[in-house]
C-alpha positions as CSV (number, residue, x, y, z in Angstrom):
1,X,-32.2,-43.2,57.1
2,X,-32.3,-44.6,53.6
3,X,-29.9,-41.8,52.4
4,X,-27.5,-42.7,55.2
5,X,-27.6,-46.3,54.2
6,X,-26.8,-45.5,50.6
7,X,-24.0,-43.3,51.7
8,X,-22.5,-46.0,54.0
9,X,-22.8,-48.5,51.2
10,X,-21.0,-46.2,48.8
11,X,-18.1,-45.7,51.3
12,X,-17.8,-49.4,51.7
13,X,-17.7,-50.0,48.0
14,X,-15.1,-47.3,47.4
15,X,-12.9,-48.7,50.2
16,X,-13.2,-52.1,48.6
17,X,-11.9,-50.8,45.4
18,X,-9.2,-48.6,46.8
19,X,-8.1,-50.6,49.9
20,X,-8.0,-54.2,48.6
21,X,-5.8,-53.3,45.6
22,X,-2.1,-53.8,46.3
23,X,0.1,-50.7,46.4
24,X,3.3,-51.6,44.5
25,X,5.4,-49.4,46.7
26,X,4.1,-50.7,50.0
27,X,4.2,-54.3,48.8
28,X,7.8,-54.0,47.6
29,X,8.8,-52.5,50.9
30,X,7.3,-55.4,52.9
31,X,8.5,-58.3,50.8
32,X,12.0,-59.8,50.8
33,X,14.2,-59.5,47.7
34,X,14.4,-62.7,45.8
35,X,17.5,-62.8,43.6
36,X,17.6,-63.9,40.0
37,X,21.2,-64.1,38.8
38,X,21.7,-63.9,35.0
39,X,24.8,-65.2,33.2
40,X,27.2,-64.3,36.0
41,X,30.5,-64.2,34.1
42,X,32.0,-61.6,36.5
43,X,32.8,-62.5,40.1
44,X,31.0,-59.3,41.3
45,X,27.7,-61.2,40.9
46,X,28.8,-63.5,43.8
47,X,30.0,-60.6,46.0
48,X,26.3,-59.5,46.4
49,X,25.9,-62.8,48.3
50,X,29.0,-62.8,50.4
51,X,27.0,-62.1,53.6
52,X,23.6,-63.2,54.8
53,X,21.2,-60.2,54.5
54,X,17.8,-60.1,56.4
55,X,16.2,-58.4,53.4
56,X,17.2,-61.2,50.9
57,X,15.6,-64.6,50.6
58,X,18.0,-67.6,50.9
59,X,16.7,-69.2,47.7
60,X,18.5,-67.7,44.6
61,X,17.6,-68.5,41.0
62,X,20.5,-68.8,38.5
63,X,20.1,-68.7,34.7
64,X,22.9,-69.1,32.2
65,X,23.5,-70.7,28.8
66,X,25.9,-73.3,30.3
67,X,27.3,-74.4,33.6
68,X,30.7,-73.4,32.4
69,X,29.9,-69.7,32.3
70,X,28.5,-69.8,35.9
71,X,31.3,-72.1,37.3
72,X,33.2,-69.2,39.0
73,X,30.0,-67.9,40.5
74,X,28.9,-71.2,42.0
75,X,32.4,-71.9,43.4
76,X,32.3,-68.6,45.3
77,X,28.8,-69.3,46.6
78,X,30.0,-72.7,47.8
79,X,32.9,-71.1,49.5
80,X,30.6,-68.6,51.3
81,X,28.3,-71.4,52.4
82,X,31.1,-73.6,53.8
83,X,33.4,-71.2,55.4
84,X,33.9,-71.6,59.2
85,X,33.2,-68.0,60.1
86,X,29.6,-66.8,59.5
87,X,28.7,-69.2,56.7
88,X,25.9,-68.2,54.4
89,X,23.0,-70.5,53.6
90,X,22.2,-69.8,49.9
91,X,20.2,-72.4,48.0
92,X,20.9,-72.1,44.3
93,X,18.2,-73.2,41.9
94,X,19.9,-73.2,38.5
95,X,18.8,-73.6,34.9
96,X,21.2,-73.9,31.9
97,X,20.3,-73.7,28.3
98,X,20.1,-71.5,25.2
99,X,16.7,-70.3,26.3
100,X,17.9,-69.3,29.8
101,X,16.6,-65.7,29.4
102,X,13.1,-66.7,28.6
103,X,13.1,-69.1,31.5
104,X,14.2,-66.3,33.8
105,X,11.1,-64.3,32.9
106,X,9.0,-66.7,35.0
107,X,7.6,-64.5,37.8
108,X,8.3,-67.2,40.4
109,X,12.1,-66.9,39.7
110,X,12.7,-63.7,41.7
111,X,11.9,-60.0,41.9
112,X,15.5,-58.6,41.8
113,X,17.8,-59.3,38.9
114,X,21.5,-59.3,39.4
115,X,23.7,-58.7,36.4
116,X,27.5,-58.9,36.1
117,X,29.0,-60.1,32.9
118,X,28.5,-59.3,29.2
119,X,28.4,-55.5,29.3
120,X,27.3,-55.2,25.6
121,X,24.1,-57.3,26.2
122,X,23.5,-55.8,29.7
123,X,21.2,-53.0,28.6
124,X,19.0,-55.3,26.6
125,X,18.7,-57.6,29.7
126,X,17.8,-54.5,31.8
127,X,15.1,-53.4,29.3
128,X,13.5,-56.9,29.2
129,X,13.4,-57.3,33.0
130,X,12.1,-53.7,33.6
131,X,9.3,-54.5,31.2
132,X,8.4,-57.4,33.5
133,X,8.5,-55.1,36.5
134,X,11.7,-56.6,38.0
135,X,14.2,-54.4,39.8
136,X,17.8,-54.5,38.5
137,X,21.0,-54.4,40.6
138,X,23.8,-54.4,38.0
139,X,27.6,-54.2,38.0
140,X,29.1,-51.3,36.1
141,X,29.0,-50.3,33.3
142,X,25.3,-50.4,32.4
143,X,26.1,-49.4,28.8
144,X,29.3,-49.2,26.7
145,X,28.3,-47.2,23.7
146,X,26.0,-44.4,22.5
147,X,23.3,-46.8,21.3
148,X,23.2,-48.3,24.7
149,X,23.0,-44.9,26.4
150,X,20.0,-44.0,24.3
151,X,18.2,-47.2,25.5
152,X,19.1,-46.4,29.1
153,X,17.9,-42.8,28.7
154,X,14.6,-43.9,27.3
155,X,14.3,-46.4,30.1
156,X,14.9,-44.0,32.9
157,X,13.2,-41.0,31.5
158,X,10.1,-42.9,30.3
159,X,6.5,-42.1,30.7
160,X,6.5,-43.0,34.3
161,X,4.4,-46.2,34.1
162,X,7.4,-48.1,35.5
163,X,8.3,-45.6,38.2
164,X,8.3,-48.3,40.9
165,X,11.0,-50.4,39.1
166,X,14.5,-49.6,40.2
167,X,17.7,-49.8,38.0
168,X,20.8,-49.3,40.0
169,X,24.6,-49.8,39.4
170,X,27.2,-50.8,41.9
171,X,29.1,-47.7,42.7
172,X,31.4,-48.9,45.4
173,X,33.9,-46.1,45.6
174,X,31.6,-43.9,47.6
175,X,32.2,-46.1,50.6
176,X,36.0,-45.9,50.5
177,X,37.0,-43.9,53.7
178,X,39.7,-42.0,51.8
179,X,37.1,-40.7,49.3
180,X,34.7,-39.8,52.2
181,X,37.4,-37.8,53.8
182,X,38.3,-35.9,50.6
183,X,34.6,-35.1,50.1
184,X,34.4,-33.6,53.6
185,X,37.6,-31.6,53.2
186,X,36.5,-30.1,49.8
187,X,33.0,-29.3,50.9
188,X,34.1,-27.4,54.0
189,X,34.2,-24.0,52.4
190,X,35.9,-22.3,55.3
191,X,38.8,-24.7,55.0
192,X,39.1,-25.3,51.3
193,X,37.9,-22.0,49.8
194,X,36.1,-24.1,47.1
195,X,37.7,-25.8,44.1
196,X,39.6,-23.8,41.6
197,X,38.1,-23.2,38.1
198,X,41.5,-23.6,36.5
199,X,45.2,-23.4,37.5
200,X,47.8,-22.9,34.8
201,X,45.7,-25.0,32.4
202,X,45.6,-27.9,34.8
203,X,42.4,-29.7,35.9
204,X,41.0,-29.0,39.3
205,X,40.3,-32.8,39.7
206,X,42.6,-35.4,38.3
207,X,42.2,-39.2,38.4
208,X,44.9,-41.5,37.1
209,X,44.9,-45.3,37.4
210,X,47.2,-48.0,36.0
211,X,46.0,-51.7,35.8
212,X,47.6,-55.0,34.7
213,X,46.1,-57.9,32.9
214,X,48.6,-60.3,34.6
215,X,48.6,-60.2,38.4
216,X,48.2,-62.3,41.5
217,X,45.3,-62.0,43.9
218,X,45.8,-63.6,47.4
219,X,49.0,-65.2,46.2
220,X,47.4,-66.9,43.2
221,X,47.3,-65.9,39.5
222,X,44.1,-64.1,38.6
223,X,42.6,-65.8,35.5
224,X,40.5,-63.6,33.4
225,X,37.7,-64.8,31.0
226,X,38.4,-64.4,27.3
227,X,35.5,-61.9,26.9
228,X,37.5,-59.5,29.2
229,X,39.8,-58.8,26.2
230,X,36.9,-58.3,23.8
231,X,36.1,-54.6,24.1
232,X,32.9,-55.0,22.1
233,X,31.6,-57.0,25.0
234,X,33.6,-55.7,28.0
235,X,33.7,-52.1,26.8
236,X,36.8,-49.9,26.2
237,X,38.8,-48.1,28.8
238,X,36.8,-44.9,28.4
239,X,33.5,-46.5,29.4
240,X,34.5,-49.0,32.1
241,X,36.7,-48.1,35.0
242,X,36.0,-44.4,34.3
243,X,32.5,-44.8,35.6
244,X,33.8,-45.0,39.2
245,X,35.7,-41.8,38.9
246,X,33.0,-39.8,37.2
247,X,30.6,-41.0,39.9
248,X,33.0,-39.7,42.6
249,X,33.2,-36.3,41.0
250,X,29.4,-36.1,41.0
251,X,29.1,-37.4,44.5
252,X,31.7,-35.1,45.9
253,X,30.6,-32.0,44.2
254,X,26.8,-32.5,43.8
255,X,25.8,-35.0,46.5
256,X,22.0,-35.5,46.6
257,X,21.5,-32.7,44.1
258,X,19.9,-33.4,40.7
259,X,22.4,-33.0,37.7
260,X,21.3,-31.2,34.6
261,X,23.2,-33.2,31.9
262,X,22.8,-30.5,29.2
263,X,24.1,-27.7,31.5
264,X,26.4,-29.4,34.0
265,X,28.5,-31.8,31.9
266,X,30.7,-30.6,29.0
267,X,33.1,-32.9,27.3
268,X,36.3,-31.1,26.2
269,X,38.1,-34.0,24.5
270,X,39.0,-37.7,24.7
271,X,41.6,-40.2,23.5
272,X,41.8,-43.9,23.1
273,X,44.7,-46.3,22.5
274,X,45.5,-50.0,22.5
275,X,47.6,-52.4,24.6
276,X,49.0,-55.5,22.8
277,X,49.4,-58.8,24.5
278,X,51.5,-61.6,23.1
279,X,50.1,-65.1,22.9
280,X,52.3,-66.1,25.9
281,X,51.0,-63.1,27.9
282,X,47.4,-64.0,27.0
283,X,47.9,-67.5,28.1
284,X,49.2,-66.4,31.5
285,X,46.4,-63.9,31.9
286,X,43.6,-66.4,31.1
287,X,44.9,-69.9,31.5
288,X,43.7,-70.7,28.0
289,X,46.0,-72.4,25.4
290,X,45.7,-69.5,23.0
291,X,43.5,-66.9,21.4
292,X,39.9,-68.3,21.1
293,X,37.8,-67.8,18.0
294,X,35.7,-65.0,19.7
295,X,38.9,-62.8,19.8
296,X,40.2,-63.5,16.3
297,X,38.8,-60.2,15.0
298,X,41.3,-58.5,17.4
299,X,44.3,-60.8,16.7
300,X,47.1,-59.4,14.6
301,X,48.6,-62.3,12.8
302,X,49.3,-65.1,15.2
303,X,51.5,-62.9,17.4
304,X,49.3,-60.7,19.6
305,X,45.8,-59.4,20.4
306,X,45.1,-55.7,20.5
307,X,42.8,-54.4,23.3
308,X,41.6,-50.8,23.3
309,X,41.5,-50.7,27.0
310,X,43.2,-47.3,27.5
311,X,41.4,-43.9,27.6
312,X,41.7,-40.3,28.6
313,X,38.9,-37.8,28.9
314,X,38.8,-34.1,29.8
315,X,35.5,-32.4,30.8
316,X,34.0,-29.9,33.1
317,X,31.4,-30.6,35.7
318,X,29.5,-27.5,36.8
319,X,32.4,-25.4,35.4
320,X,35.1,-27.4,37.3
321,X,37.7,-28.9,35.0
322,X,38.2,-32.7,35.4
323,X,40.7,-35.1,33.8
324,X,40.5,-38.9,33.9
325,X,43.2,-41.2,32.6
326,X,42.9,-45.0,32.7
327,X,45.6,-47.3,31.4
328,X,46.2,-51.1,31.2
329,X,49.5,-52.9,30.7
330,X,50.2,-56.6,30.2
331,X,52.1,-56.9,33.5
332,X,53.8,-54.9,36.2
333,X,57.5,-55.0,35.5
334,X,58.5,-53.2,38.7
335,X,56.4,-55.4,40.9
336,X,54.3,-52.5,42.3
337,X,51.0,-53.8,40.8
338,X,47.9,-51.6,40.1
339,X,48.4,-47.9,40.9
340,X,46.0,-45.1,41.6
341,X,46.5,-41.4,42.0
342,X,44.0,-38.6,42.5
343,X,44.5,-34.8,43.0
344,X,42.1,-32.1,44.0
345,X,43.0,-28.4,43.7
346,X,41.1,-26.0,46.0
347,X,41.7,-22.3,46.5
348,X,43.4,-23.0,49.9
349,X,45.1,-26.4,49.5
350,X,45.8,-29.5,47.3
351,X,44.6,-32.9,48.3
352,X,46.2,-36.0,46.9
353,X,45.4,-39.7,47.2
354,X,48.7,-41.6,46.6
355,X,50.9,-44.3,48.0
356,X,52.6,-43.5,51.3
357,X,56.1,-44.6,52.4
358,X,54.8,-48.2,52.8
359,X,53.1,-48.3,49.4
360,X,49.6,-48.0,50.9
361,X,47.2,-45.5,49.4
362,X,46.7,-42.5,51.8
363,X,45.4,-38.9,51.8
364,X,47.8,-36.0,51.8
365,X,46.8,-32.3,52.1
366,X,49.2,-29.5,51.2
367,X,48.1,-26.0,52.2
368,X,48.9,-23.0,50.0
369,X,49.8,-21.2,53.2
370,X,50.7,-23.1,56.4
371,X,51.7,-20.0,58.4
372,X,48.4,-19.3,60.1
373,X,46.1,-21.6,62.1
374,X,45.7,-24.2,59.2
375,X,46.8,-27.1,61.4
376,X,44.3,-26.2,64.1
377,X,41.5,-25.7,61.6
378,X,42.2,-28.9,59.8
379,X,42.1,-30.8,63.1
380,X,38.7,-29.3,64.0
381,X,37.3,-30.3,60.6
382,X,38.6,-33.9,60.9
383,X,37.2,-34.3,64.4
384,X,33.8,-33.0,63.2
385,X,33.4,-35.5,60.3
386,X,30.3,-37.6,60.8
387,X,30.9,-41.3,61.2
388,X,34.7,-41.0,60.9
389,X,35.8,-40.7,64.5
390,X,39.5,-41.0,65.2
391,X,40.8,-39.4,62.0
392,X,43.8,-37.1,62.6
393,X,46.6,-35.4,60.7
394,X,50.3,-35.8,60.9
395,X,52.6,-33.0,59.8
396,X,55.2,-33.8,57.2
397,X,57.8,-31.5,55.7
398,X,55.4,-29.5,53.5
399,X,52.1,-31.5,53.8
400,X,49.8,-33.2,56.3
401,X,49.2,-37.0,56.1
402,X,45.7,-38.0,57.1
403,X,45.9,-40.8,59.7
404,X,42.9,-43.1,59.3
405,X,42.1,-45.7,62.0
406,X,42.2,-49.3,60.6
407,X,38.6,-49.9,61.7
408,X,37.4,-47.4,59.2
409,X,38.8,-49.2,56.2
410,X,36.4,-51.5,54.4
411,X,37.4,-54.3,52.0
412,X,36.3,-54.3,48.4
413,X,33.7,-56.9,49.3
414,X,32.4,-54.8,52.2
415,X,31.9,-51.9,49.7
416,X,29.6,-54.1,47.8
417,X,27.6,-54.8,51.0
418,X,27.2,-51.1,51.5
419,X,25.9,-50.5,48.0
420,X,23.5,-53.4,48.4
421,X,22.2,-51.9,51.6
422,X,21.5,-48.6,49.8
423,X,19.8,-50.4,46.9
424,X,17.5,-52.4,49.3
425,X,16.6,-49.2,51.1
426,X,15.6,-47.5,47.9
427,X,13.6,-50.6,47.0
428,X,11.9,-50.4,50.4
429,X,11.1,-46.8,49.7
430,X,9.7,-47.8,46.4
431,X,11.6,-45.2,44.3
432,X,15.1,-44.3,43.1
433,X,15.8,-40.7,44.2
434,X,15.8,-38.2,41.4
435,X,19.4,-37.2,42.1
436,X,20.6,-40.9,41.9
437,X,18.8,-41.2,38.6
438,X,20.4,-38.1,37.3
439,X,23.8,-39.3,38.4
440,X,23.4,-42.5,36.4
441,X,22.3,-40.7,33.2
442,X,25.0,-38.0,33.5
443,X,27.7,-40.6,34.0
444,X,26.9,-42.8,31.1
445,X,26.1,-39.8,28.8
446,X,29.7,-38.7,29.4
447,X,31.4,-42.1,29.0
448,X,29.6,-43.0,25.8
449,X,30.1,-39.5,24.3
450,X,33.8,-39.6,25.2
451,X,34.1,-42.9,23.3
452,X,32.1,-41.7,20.4
453,X,34.2,-38.6,19.9
454,X,37.6,-40.1,21.0
455,X,40.7,-39.6,18.9
456,X,42.6,-42.8,18.3
457,X,46.3,-42.3,19.1
458,X,49.4,-44.5,19.2
459,X,51.1,-45.4,22.5
460,X,54.1,-43.3,21.5
461,X,51.8,-40.2,21.3
462,X,50.8,-40.4,24.9
């Protein structure tokens, strides 16, 4: 009897030790995300809050050095709160001052940090908040140079004591229906025959994009902050927009499979070159009266500012040759605006994403041999795609245009909502999947290595 009593008491004590302590994973899954927004100089910080989310508390803490740097963010939040259709109910608790970062460390401020702004300082912010066991949801790029990558690598491949802390970047392009269709087509081995390893020296996967500093959005001039032209803060072309395309390559070819950076990613070569903007062009792009002091290091005389925003990299991913080319010009002289082109070479067909006859980006597939039952097989594959009902193909002279129902298209803002859903689910699970972690490391290893080894060329050498 006495032995039994001692045994019962021991069980009770052990349960008291093990059962009353909080499990970080379970606790995180049960509590709402409370947002802490840090120095939101890019409008992507506000897009996280465009819609009410049941998993996010309505009180949001904002920290910045001055109200001026957060003005754009607060304007968008006010717009979301006051719109007629489905208004949000965000309550912003703000703090402005030189010590804003220290103030943000207060544990009552929030448990999820949102970063979209100074890309050079971003990795230092991430380190500091991870040390304080805050999850981080950040706009790309997380890092813009090799030193930043080493910090990220150490952070994500650490000893494991911070395993329950998530660091995640906003990779929105996975939710573009065109990219989802291309992924399905390429991964259907019976239809595609797999990607080619090489074809007449051309890459099997090619991404090309052209962007403009001066442009209108929704009928109004888009005014960019001065730091956007400082590549030491914003990042060069090789480490910024390229992150989306590298992520698409990994997602299309290695979805939910861990990447071995040392074995799977091989840089072949990279180039960088500048775009020059006159004082007048800079004023139109920013609304500022001239070049501010923070950009004087990049100003040539009083005439123009040089921005190394262009980059090209060639590499292989699991043996598949890939080429990515990103270019920025001052303004679109032909009125077409930003342009995007992608091409994928499989053993049985070529897939392209390019403007259609109306100038809208569309998916085209050109078979190597259209004599057999390719049309029928393509139709079967399209009908079988999960979550993409209603997609069909229209025969053109030598290709098929993929017809996508309008309801499958999501806006840029809706892409952010999808990424946010994924982040919150990972947070609920209490862990970032190993494959997602490897995607992040492989991506930034490649961008920063490409920049470190890039050959500087003149525009005439392109």
